[in-house]
All heavy atoms as an XYZ file, in Angstrom:
830
protein
N     175.190    191.082    120.755
C     176.011    189.897    120.616
C     176.114    189.154    121.945
O     176.102    187.942    121.969
C     177.397    190.324    120.104
C     178.320    189.189    119.863
S     177.740    188.273    118.435
C     179.047    187.194    118.175
N     176.248    189.914    123.022
C     176.348    189.310    124.345
C     175.073    188.535    124.684
O     175.131    187.450    125.257
C     176.614    190.390    125.393
C     176.875    189.856    126.772
C     177.216    190.963    127.740
C     177.462    190.383    129.113
N     177.734    191.415    130.091
N     173.925    189.067    124.295
C     172.645    188.413    124.558
C     172.554    187.092    123.795
O     172.103    186.084    124.349
C     171.481    189.338    124.168
C     170.079    188.798    124.435
C     169.885    188.563    125.928
C     169.047    189.769    123.914
N     173.014    187.087    122.566
C     173.004    185.856    121.767
C     173.905    184.809    122.420
O     173.529    183.644    122.546
C     173.453    186.142    120.325
C     172.390    186.981    119.602
C     173.707    184.848    119.564
C     172.806    187.452    118.236
N     175.103    185.218    122.842
C     176.027    184.282    123.481
C     175.445    183.710    124.767
O     175.537    182.519    125.026
C     177.362    184.972    123.756
C     178.322    184.042    124.457
C     178.711    184.108    125.753
C     178.971    182.904    123.910
N     179.569    183.094    126.056
C     179.749    182.320    124.934
C     178.968    182.298    122.661
C     180.520    181.178    124.736
C     179.741    181.163    122.476
C     180.497    180.618    123.500
N     174.820    184.561    125.573
C     174.235    184.107    126.833
C     173.109    183.112    126.594
O     172.965    182.140    127.325
C     173.729    185.296    127.645
C     174.834    186.117    128.265
C     174.316    187.337    129.006
O     173.085    187.534    129.100
O     175.156    188.112    129.485
N     172.308    183.343    125.574
C     171.173    182.451    125.308
C     171.581    181.148    124.628
O     171.007    180.101    124.885
C     170.141    183.159    124.422
C     169.325    184.157    125.143
C     168.214    184.640    124.260
N     167.352    185.552    124.987
C     166.315    186.148    124.465
N     166.001    185.962    123.206
N     165.580    186.946    125.192
N     172.540    181.230    123.722
C     172.838    180.081    122.876
C     174.260    179.535    123.033
O     174.734    178.779    122.182
C     172.604    180.456    121.406
C     171.182    180.876    121.132
C     170.874    182.208    120.889
C     170.159    179.944    121.146
C     169.566    182.610    120.643
C     168.857    180.327    120.906
C     168.563    181.652    120.656
O     167.273    182.030    120.416
N     174.928    179.875    124.097
C     176.319    179.438    124.251
C     176.439    177.913    124.269
O     177.359    177.356    123.665
C     176.944    180.030    125.509
O     176.255    179.597    126.667
N     175.520    177.226    124.926
C     175.579    175.762    124.979
C     175.369    175.156    123.599
O     176.049    174.200    123.225
C     174.537    175.203    125.954
C     174.834    175.561    127.389
C     174.027    176.439    128.098
C     175.942    175.021    128.030
C     174.309    176.771    129.411
C     176.231    175.344    129.345
C     175.416    176.221    130.031
O     175.700    176.545    131.327
N     174.457    175.705    122.836
C     174.197    175.200    121.492
C     175.404    175.445    120.599
O     175.830    174.556    119.844
C     172.924    175.863    120.892
C     172.746    175.462    119.443
C     171.710    175.509    121.711
N     175.972    176.630    120.675
C     177.138    176.957    119.864
C     178.306    176.033    120.213
O     178.984    175.495    119.329
C     177.523    178.448    120.043
C     176.422    179.333    119.464
C     178.868    178.746    119.393
C     176.552    180.800    119.827
N     178.536    175.824    121.489
C     179.615    174.932    121.914
C     179.348    173.487    121.481
O     180.261    172.778    121.056
C     179.820    175.011    123.419
C     180.441    176.310    123.933
C     180.459    176.314    125.455
C     181.833    176.487    123.377
N     178.112    173.041    121.585
C     177.756    171.681    121.163
C     178.006    171.490    119.668
O     178.552    170.468    119.250
C     176.287    171.380    121.500
C     175.780    170.009    121.085
C     176.542    168.910    121.828
C     174.297    169.889    121.351
N     177.631    172.467    118.882
C     177.852    172.381    117.434
C     179.345    172.354    117.136
O     179.810    171.550    116.322
C     177.141    173.547    116.708
C     175.626    173.347    116.770
C     177.611    173.657    115.261
C     174.823    174.536    116.283
N     180.115    173.203    117.794
C     181.560    173.241    117.565
C     182.214    171.905    117.943
O     183.023    171.364    117.184
C     182.183    174.384    118.362
N     181.856    171.367    119.080
C     182.412    170.084    119.516
C     181.995    168.967    118.567
O     182.787    168.082    118.234
C     181.996    169.774    120.979
C     182.330    168.354    121.361
C     182.648    170.762    121.936
N     180.765    169.000    118.085
C     180.288    167.986    117.137
C     181.100    168.017    115.853
O     181.491    166.974    115.330
C     178.814    168.200    116.823
O     178.041    168.038    117.980
N     181.353    169.209    115.318
C     182.152    169.324    114.099
C     183.570    168.803    114.314
O     184.118    168.102    113.463
C     182.206    170.778    113.608
C     181.019    171.177    112.783
C     180.165    172.166    113.218
C     180.757    170.557    111.563
C     179.061    172.536    112.459
C     179.661    170.913    110.799
C     178.816    171.912    111.249
O     177.745    172.267    110.501
N     184.152    169.103    115.443
C     185.498    168.621    115.731
C     185.504    167.096    115.837
O     186.393    166.428    115.298
C     186.045    169.281    117.018
C     186.283    170.769    116.766
C     187.318    168.591    117.500
C     186.570    171.573    118.020
N     184.507    166.534    116.500
C     184.431    165.072    116.646
C     184.237    164.396    115.290
O     184.878    163.381    114.996
C     183.303    164.697    117.599
N     183.375    164.944    114.470
C     183.140    164.372    113.139
C     184.417    164.424    112.310
O     184.782    163.456    111.642
C     181.970    165.092    112.441
C     180.651    164.723    113.121
C     181.924    164.755    110.956
C     179.469    165.558    112.682
N     185.101    165.550    112.345
C     186.355    165.686    111.610
C     187.380    164.654    112.086
O     188.061    164.027    111.284
C     186.919    167.100    111.764
C     188.241    167.282    111.099
C     188.332    167.393    109.720
C     189.407    167.309    111.856
C     189.557    167.537    109.101
C     190.638    167.453    111.246
C     190.716    167.574    109.865
N     187.476    164.459    113.376
C     188.440    163.501    113.928
C     188.114    162.078    113.488
O     189.012    161.310    113.128
C     188.459    163.590    115.450
N     186.851    161.705    113.501
C     186.446    160.356    113.090
C     186.725    160.146    111.608
O     187.261    159.114    111.206
C     184.956    160.105    113.420
C     184.453    158.844    112.757
C     184.757    160.034    114.917
N     186.381    161.111    110.791
C     186.624    160.989    109.350
C     188.119    160.886    109.077
O     188.557    160.076    108.269
C     185.992    162.171    108.590
C     184.469    162.033    108.607
C     186.494    162.235    107.151
C     183.735    163.239    108.064
N     188.896    161.691    109.754
C     190.345    161.639    109.573
C     190.899    160.280    109.988
O     191.754    159.713    109.312
C     191.019    162.755    110.370
C     192.508    162.752    110.243
N     193.140    163.115    109.082
C     193.484    162.422    111.121
C     194.453    163.001    109.250
N     194.682    162.585    110.482
N     190.405    159.742    111.065
C     190.861    158.433    111.551
C     190.501    157.336    110.548
O     191.309    156.447    110.273
C     190.219    158.138    112.919
C     190.578    156.812    113.501
C     191.974    156.783    114.028
C     192.221    155.477    114.757
N     193.583    155.267    115.088
N     189.313    157.383    109.971
C     188.889    156.369    109.012
C     189.679    156.451    107.719
O     189.964    155.431    107.095
C     187.392    156.515    108.717
C     186.448    156.176    109.864
C     185.004    156.448    109.453
C     186.606    154.737    110.300
N     190.028    157.647    107.298
C     190.770    157.817    106.052
C     192.256    157.553    106.216
O     192.964    157.389    105.247
C     190.588    159.245    105.511
C     189.219    159.456    104.904
O     188.550    158.451    104.602
O     188.833    160.623    104.726
N     192.728    157.508    107.438
C     194.160    157.385    107.678
C     194.544    155.913    107.831
O     194.999    155.471    108.873
C     194.545    158.173    108.927
C     196.013    158.340    109.075
N     196.814    158.823    108.081
C     196.838    158.086    110.114
C     198.057    158.854    108.499
N     198.097    158.409    109.733
N     194.342    155.132    106.750
C     194.671    153.716    106.779
C     195.859    153.403    105.875
O     196.066    152.261    105.515
C     193.462    152.869    106.344
O     193.052    153.291    105.042
C     192.332    152.986    107.334
N     196.639    154.435    105.486
C     197.823    154.201    104.682
C     198.759    153.278    105.440
O     198.933    153.381    106.644
C     198.540    155.514    104.386
C     197.708    156.448    103.529
O     196.782    155.950    102.869
O     197.995    157.657    103.523
N     199.382    152.386    104.692
C     200.320    151.484    105.331
C     199.691    150.188    105.792
O     200.356    149.364    106.394
N     198.401    150.008    105.531
C     197.711    148.778    105.928
C     196.803    148.315    104.793
O     196.290    149.121    104.035
C     196.844    149.008    107.172
C     197.629    149.498    108.345
C     197.687    150.842    108.643
C     198.319    148.611    109.146
C     198.419    151.305    109.722
C     199.058    149.055    110.226
C     199.105    150.405    110.508
N     196.654    147.001    104.684
C     195.676    146.434    103.760
C     194.875    145.376    104.500
O     195.308    144.879    105.541
C     196.333    145.804    102.501
C     197.262    144.647    102.883
C     197.029    146.851    101.657
C     197.720    143.825    101.699
N     193.724    145.047    103.954
C     192.919    143.946    104.483
C     193.140    142.732    103.606
O     193.096    142.827    102.380
C     191.433    144.309    104.510
C     191.103    145.245    105.633
O     191.687    145.170    106.702
N     190.172    146.139    105.406
N     193.402    141.619    104.243
C     193.624    140.359    103.540
C     192.535    139.395    103.964
O     192.227    139.284    105.155
C     195.018    139.780    103.894
C     195.194    138.397    103.314
C     196.107    140.705    103.426
N     191.940    138.706    103.012
C     190.934    137.690    103.316
C     191.632    136.343    103.469
O     192.383    135.917    102.589
C     189.883    137.600    102.192
O     189.303    138.890    102.003
C     188.801    136.597    102.531
N     191.393    135.690    104.587
C     192.002    134.383    104.865
C     191.372    133.345    103.938
O     190.153    133.242    103.827
C     191.792    133.981    106.343
C     192.360    132.592    106.610
C     192.399    135.025    107.271
N     192.244    132.580    103.279
C     191.801    131.528    102.359
C     191.731    130.186    103.086
O     192.337    130.013    104.154
C     192.767    131.429    101.171
C     192.913    132.716    100.388
C     191.609    133.199     99.777
O     190.833    132.425     99.234
N     191.354    134.493     99.889
N     191.032    129.244    102.512
C     190.893    127.896    103.074
C     192.281    127.282    103.289
O     193.124    127.296    102.404
C     190.083    127.012    102.124
C     189.810    125.620    102.644
C     188.773    125.616    103.755
O     187.816    126.408    103.682
O     188.924    124.818    104.693
N     192.534    126.773    104.492
C     193.783    126.099    104.815
C     194.943    127.026    105.140
O     196.048    126.567    105.383
N     194.717    128.329    105.155
C     195.778    129.297    105.425
C     195.941    129.507    106.927
O     194.973    129.486    107.667
C     195.411    130.632    104.769
C     196.527    131.296    104.064
C     196.079    132.508    103.283
O     194.950    133.009    103.450
O     196.902    132.975    102.508
N     197.181    129.718    107.356
C     197.453    129.993    108.765
C     198.109    131.364    108.890
O     198.560    131.948    107.903
C     198.380    128.928    109.352
O     199.684    129.077    108.814
N     198.163    131.860    110.130
C     198.843    133.133    110.362
C     200.309    133.051    109.959
O     200.886    134.020    109.465
C     198.741    133.527    111.838
C     197.419    134.116    112.298
C     197.439    134.332    113.806
C     197.133    135.425    111.592
N     200.919    131.894    110.164
C     202.336    131.741    109.831
C     202.557    131.797    108.330
O     203.559    132.351    107.866
C     202.889    130.457    110.442
C     203.001    130.599    111.925
C     202.124    130.142    112.864
C     204.010    131.311    112.640
N     202.531    130.515    114.124
C     203.692    131.241    114.016
C     205.148    132.002    112.262
C     204.477    131.823    114.998
C     205.929    132.576    113.250
C     205.594    132.487    114.593
N     201.646    131.242    107.551
C     201.771    131.328    106.090
C     201.616    132.772    105.618
O     202.354    133.229    104.739
C     200.728    130.435    105.411
C     201.002    128.968    105.586
C     199.851    128.089    105.124
O     198.680    128.507    105.239
O     200.143    126.987    104.649
N     200.678    133.481    106.216
C     200.490    134.892    105.877
C     201.730    135.674    106.281
O     202.205    136.542    105.535
C     199.219    135.448    106.544
C     197.976    134.749    105.956
C     199.113    136.952    106.364
C     196.687    135.024    106.687
N     202.293    135.357    107.435
C     203.502    136.030    107.908
C     204.674    135.786    106.957
O     205.431    136.707    106.647
C     203.857    135.557    109.310
N     204.823    134.562    106.474
C     205.900    134.256    105.530
C     205.763    135.085    104.258
O     206.755    135.509    103.676
C     205.903    132.768    105.191
C     206.404    131.888    106.304
C     206.273    130.413    105.989
O     206.003    130.057    104.813
O     206.434    129.605    106.916
N     204.537    135.328    103.849
C     204.276    136.076    102.631
C     204.574    137.568    102.788
O     205.066    138.196    101.872
C     202.807    135.878    102.233
C     202.523    136.259    100.820
C     201.102    135.934    100.403
N     200.691    134.605    100.800
C     199.509    134.319    101.346
N     198.628    135.268    101.553
N     199.207    133.099    101.681
N     204.272    138.145    103.960
C     204.346    139.598    104.120
C     205.442    140.105    105.058
O     205.801    141.274    104.990
C     203.011    140.135    104.639
C     201.890    140.018    103.657
C     200.947    139.001    103.774
C     201.746    140.919    102.617
C     199.903    138.889    102.877
C     200.714    140.820    101.715
C     199.786    139.793    101.846
O     198.760    139.681    100.953
N     205.958    139.282    105.946
C     206.864    139.788    106.984
C     208.155    140.364    106.423
O     208.624    141.403    106.881
C     207.165    138.705    108.009
O     207.838    137.629    107.391
N     208.741    139.711    105.441
C     210.016    140.184    104.905
C     209.884    141.569    104.276
O     210.762    142.413    104.433
C     210.550    139.191    103.879
C     211.976    139.512    103.463
C     212.532    138.430    102.565
O     212.412    137.249    102.903
O     213.086    138.803    101.510
N     208.774    141.825    103.608
C     208.585    143.138    102.976
C     208.349    144.227    104.017
O     208.373    145.404    103.689
C     207.426    143.092    101.983
O     206.205    142.874    102.651
N     208.099    143.845    105.268
C     207.882    144.804    106.356
C     209.043    144.850    107.329
O     208.932    145.438    108.402
C     206.589    144.453    107.111
C     205.376    144.787    106.305
O     205.087    145.949    106.077
N     204.670    143.769    105.843
N     210.148    144.210    106.964
C     211.333    144.170    107.831
C     210.998    143.651    109.228
O     211.441    144.203    110.230
C     211.999    145.546    107.912
C     212.465    146.022    106.558
O     212.991    145.230    105.782
N     212.259    147.290    106.269
N     210.205    142.607    109.282
C     209.852    141.945    110.536
C     210.167    140.464    110.399
O     210.123    139.917    109.308
C     208.347    142.047    110.829
C     207.798    143.382    111.110
S     206.008    143.191    111.442
C     205.553    144.872    111.698
N     210.436    139.831    111.531
C     210.527    138.381    111.509
C     209.098    137.842    111.440
O     208.138    138.563    111.724
C     211.231    137.865    112.768
O     210.403    138.072    113.905
N     208.962    136.585    111.067
C     207.624    135.981    111.018
C     206.960    136.019    112.380
O     205.765    136.282    112.500
C     207.697    134.533    110.514
O     208.066    134.504    109.163
N     207.744    135.782    113.441
C     207.194    135.797    114.795
C     206.694    137.193    115.161
O     205.612    137.342    115.730
C     208.240    135.331    115.796
C     207.716    135.209    117.199
C     208.753    134.635    118.147
O     209.914    134.445    117.781
N     208.338    134.349    119.363
N     207.468    138.234    114.835
C     207.037    139.604    115.113
C     205.778    139.950    114.332
O     204.858    140.573    114.850
C     208.134    140.610    114.731
C     209.351    140.565    115.595
C     210.479    141.403    115.028
O     210.611    141.506    113.788
O     211.233    141.956    115.845
N     205.735    139.507    113.085
C     204.582    139.783    112.233
C     203.325    139.125    112.782
O     202.275    139.751    112.880
C     204.859    139.306    110.804
C     203.833    139.735    109.816
C     203.944    140.952    109.169
C     202.750    138.926    109.514
C     202.997    141.356    108.249
C     201.795    139.315    108.603
C     201.917    140.543    107.959
N     203.428    137.839    113.153
C     202.280    137.117    113.704
C     201.805    137.802    114.987
O     200.605    137.999    115.186
C     202.614    135.628    113.960
C     201.555    134.962    114.813
C     202.769    134.890    112.635
N     202.739    138.187    115.845
C     202.374    138.873    117.093
C     201.636    140.175    116.782
O     200.612    140.478    117.397
C     203.626    139.147    117.933
C     203.346    139.916    119.181
N     202.720    139.351    120.272
C     203.564    141.212    119.507
C     202.580    140.265    121.216
N     203.082    141.410    120.774
N     202.154    140.962    115.821
C     201.524    142.238    115.464
C     200.110    141.997    114.933
O     199.171    142.679    115.329
C     202.364    142.966    114.411
C     201.867    144.347    114.133
C     202.304    145.497    114.718
C     200.832    144.733    113.239
N     201.597    146.565    114.230
C     200.683    146.128    113.317
C     200.001    144.040    112.363
C     199.755    146.836    112.568
C     199.068    144.743    111.609
C     198.952    146.123    111.722
N     199.949    141.040    114.025
C     198.632    140.758    113.429
C     197.649    140.301    114.499
O     196.502    140.746    114.528
C     198.746    139.719    112.290
C     197.381    139.243    111.831
C     199.526    140.309    111.112
N     198.091    139.427    115.406
C     197.211    138.976    116.490
C     196.758    140.154    117.349
O     195.573    140.293    117.664
C     197.928    137.962    117.388
C     198.032    136.584    116.832
C     198.764    135.716    117.861
C     198.839    134.287    117.476
N     199.544    133.482    118.495
N     197.699    140.997    117.736
C     197.387    142.120    118.612
C     196.458    143.122    117.930
O     195.465    143.547    118.509
C     198.688    142.813    119.027
C     198.483    143.952    119.987
C     199.814    144.553    120.421
O     200.880    144.134    119.987
N     199.737    145.530    121.286
N     196.748    143.498    116.695
C     195.968    144.534    116.004
C     194.600    144.047    115.540
O     193.698    144.844    115.336
C     196.745    145.081    114.803
C     197.992    145.841    115.192
C     197.703    147.043    116.079
O     196.760    147.802    115.789
O     198.437    147.218    117.075
N     194.448    142.735    115.352
C     193.177    142.193    114.880
C     192.372    141.518    115.978
O     191.319    140.944    115.720
C     193.420    141.212    113.728
C     193.880    141.922    112.477
O     193.082    142.486    111.746
N     195.184    141.923    112.231
N     192.882    141.548    117.211
C     192.142    140.979    118.335
C     192.003    139.474    118.271
O     190.974    138.919    118.652
N     193.045    138.798    117.799
C     193.024    137.340    117.699
C     193.638    136.783    118.977
O     194.821    136.997    119.258
C     193.807    136.861    116.464
C     193.191    137.454    115.201
C     193.841    135.344    116.412
C     194.022    137.241    113.962
N     192.837    136.071    119.754
C     193.297    135.607    121.059
C     194.203    134.385    120.977
O     195.304    134.380    121.479
C     192.108    135.296    121.972
C     191.350    136.558    122.365
O     191.986    137.616    122.465
O     190.136    136.467    122.558
N     193.738    133.335    120.377
C     194.480    132.079    120.424
C     195.074    131.693    119.074
O     195.384    130.526    118.851
C     193.571    130.974    120.942
C     193.113    131.240    122.368
C     192.239    130.127    122.906
O     192.285    129.011    122.372
O     191.517    130.385    123.868
N     195.210    132.644    118.183
C     195.808    132.354    116.889
C     194.886    131.645    115.928
O     195.321    131.138    114.904
N     193.606    131.572    116.276
C     192.646    130.882    115.429
C     192.065    131.846    114.399
O     191.483    132.866    114.770
C     191.508    130.283    116.265
C     191.959    129.260    117.284
S     192.673    127.777    116.530
C     191.268    127.115    115.706
N     192.255    131.526    113.133
C     191.626    132.285    112.056
C     190.834    131.319    111.201
O     191.134    130.121    111.157
C     192.668    133.050    111.206
C     193.706    132.105    110.607
C     193.319    134.160    112.015
C     194.654    132.781    109.636
N     189.819    131.832    110.559
C     188.937    131.004    109.740
C     188.889    131.544    108.326
O     189.056    132.747    108.108
C     187.527    130.994    110.333
C     187.502    130.417    111.727
O     187.975    129.313    111.951
N     186.978    131.173    112.674
N     188.621    130.667    107.354
C     188.487    131.145    105.984
C     187.413    132.238    105.909
O     186.369    132.139    106.541
C     188.040    129.897    105.210
C     188.534    128.754    106.037
C     188.458    129.219    107.451
N     187.736    133.283    105.181
C     186.808    134.396    105.040
C     187.062    135.527    106.023
O     186.541    136.626    105.848
N     187.861    135.284    107.078
C     188.206    136.358    108.023
C     188.988    137.443    107.298
O     189.788    137.159    106.412
C     189.071    135.827    109.173
C     188.299    134.997    110.177
O     187.065    134.952    110.086
O     188.947    134.382    111.049
N     188.742    138.685    107.696
C     189.494    139.824    107.167
C     190.550    140.215    108.192
O     190.220    140.478    109.340
C     188.560    141.011    106.925
C     187.566    140.807    105.809
C     188.207    141.045    104.456
O     189.035    141.922    104.291
N     187.810    140.252    103.486
N     191.807    140.263    107.786
C     192.892    140.659    108.665
C     193.533    141.937    108.146
O     193.833    142.047    106.961
C     193.973    139.571    108.736
C     193.552    138.207    109.243
C     194.727    137.242    109.180
C     193.019    138.309    110.665
N     193.753    142.893    109.034
C     194.481    144.097    108.687
C     195.959    143.793    108.891
O     196.357    143.325    109.958
C     194.064    145.260    109.582
C     194.812    146.534    109.274
S     194.370    147.900    110.337
C     195.011    147.337    111.914
N     196.745    144.013    107.854
C     198.174    143.764    107.957
C     198.941    145.003    107.508
O     198.464    145.770    106.684
C     198.614    142.526    107.150
C     198.341    142.720    105.671
C     197.942    141.268    107.658
C     199.000    141.671    104.812
N     200.151    145.195    108.054
C     200.950    146.350    107.650
C     201.553    146.123    106.276
O     201.872    144.999    105.904
C     202.044    146.410    108.725
C     202.199    145.006    109.182
C     200.815    144.407    109.084
N     201.679    147.209    105.540
C     202.305    147.154    104.227
C     203.404    148.200    104.219
O     203.197    149.329    104.649
C     201.286    147.447    103.100
C     201.966    147.456    101.758
C     200.171    146.423    103.122
N     204.548    147.814    103.729
C     205.691    148.718    103.700
C     205.370    149.958    102.882
O     204.727    149.881    101.837
C     206.895    147.998    103.094
C     208.138    148.831    103.031
C     209.272    148.075    102.364
O     209.060    147.032    101.775
N     210.461    148.611    102.471
N     205.823    151.119    103.361
C     205.653    152.368    102.644
C     206.225    152.223    101.242
O     207.267    151.623    101.041
C     206.398    153.499    103.361
C     205.762    153.921    104.659
C     204.513    154.741    104.461
O     204.445    155.526    103.515
O     203.592    154.586    105.276
N     205.525    152.773    100.276
C     206.026    152.787     98.912
C     205.547    151.620     98.075
O     205.756    151.607     96.873
N     204.931    150.596     98.666
C     204.397    149.504     97.872
C     203.125    149.968     97.179
O     202.303    150.644     97.771
C     204.076    148.284     98.738
C     205.234    147.456     99.252
C     204.706    146.299    100.074
C     206.101    146.948     98.141
N     202.972    149.580     95.941
C     201.748    149.907     95.213
C     200.772    148.763     95.372
O     201.129    147.684     95.838
C     202.043    150.104     93.716
O     202.492    148.860     93.168
C     203.088    151.178     93.488
N     199.527    148.977     94.967
C     198.534    147.905     95.067
C     198.931    146.721     94.194
O     198.647    145.577     94.518
C     197.142    148.416     94.690
O     197.153    148.913     93.371
N     199.641    146.958     93.079
C     200.105    145.870     92.236
C     201.147    145.044     92.983
O     201.112    143.815     92.942
C     200.735    146.424     90.939
O     199.786    147.264     90.304
C     201.160    145.318     90.009
N     202.066    145.710     93.680
C     203.068    144.998     94.472
C     202.409    144.142     95.535
O     202.816    143.014     95.783
C     204.038    145.969     95.148
C     204.872    146.761     94.160
O     205.127    146.244     93.055
O     205.258    147.902     94.500
N     201.388    144.682     96.188
C     200.685    143.944     97.231
C     200.003    142.726     96.643
O     200.039    141.643     97.204
C     199.657    144.858     97.958
C     198.769    144.045     98.877
C     200.385    145.937     98.729
N     199.392    142.851     95.480
C     198.732    141.727     94.813
C     199.750    140.649     94.484
O     199.511    139.462     94.706
C     198.008    142.187     93.536
O     197.082    143.185     93.887
C     197.297    141.044     92.859
N     200.930    141.028     93.991
C     201.966    140.070     93.688
C     202.433    139.378     94.965
O     202.601    138.157     95.002
C     203.148    140.746     92.959
C     204.339    139.823     92.859
C     202.711    141.210     91.580
N     202.631    140.145     96.035
C     203.033    139.556     97.313
C     202.004    138.560     97.818
O     202.327    137.556     98.403
C     203.242    140.640     98.368
C     204.520    141.464     98.262
C     204.470    142.613     99.248
C     205.737    140.600     98.497
N     200.735    138.888     97.606
C     199.652    138.047     98.092
C     199.470    136.805     97.231
O     198.761    135.885     97.601
C     198.351    138.822     98.155
N     200.072    136.787     96.065
C     199.942    135.634     95.185
C     198.599    135.583     94.482
O     198.156    134.537     94.069
N     197.963    136.709     94.351
C     196.641    136.746     93.702
C     196.791    137.084     92.235
O     197.669    137.654     91.758
C     195.759    137.791     94.395
C     195.486    137.411     95.835
C     194.738    138.481     96.583
O     194.462    139.560     96.036
O     194.417    138.243     97.743
């Protein structure tokens, strides 16, 4: 056993680290509870989106807009139709509730 460890310790450690990294990435990708992606419609602004979702998240519109800008990497508040924005969704809302909130 000692001979195997001496010869293959780097390979064994590399495999172990790879599995841990893969598990962490998969867990991070699956852990999107509490957020939805919203597609920006023609003529829509961040403030209109904030008015629609901020109250259900116990945030003011200003706090909501700031959060969306920061989390989505929006520098000057410019969004375009077709952009996908990640927004927070209050715990306990179902996809039907979100659709109703979105007006879809």
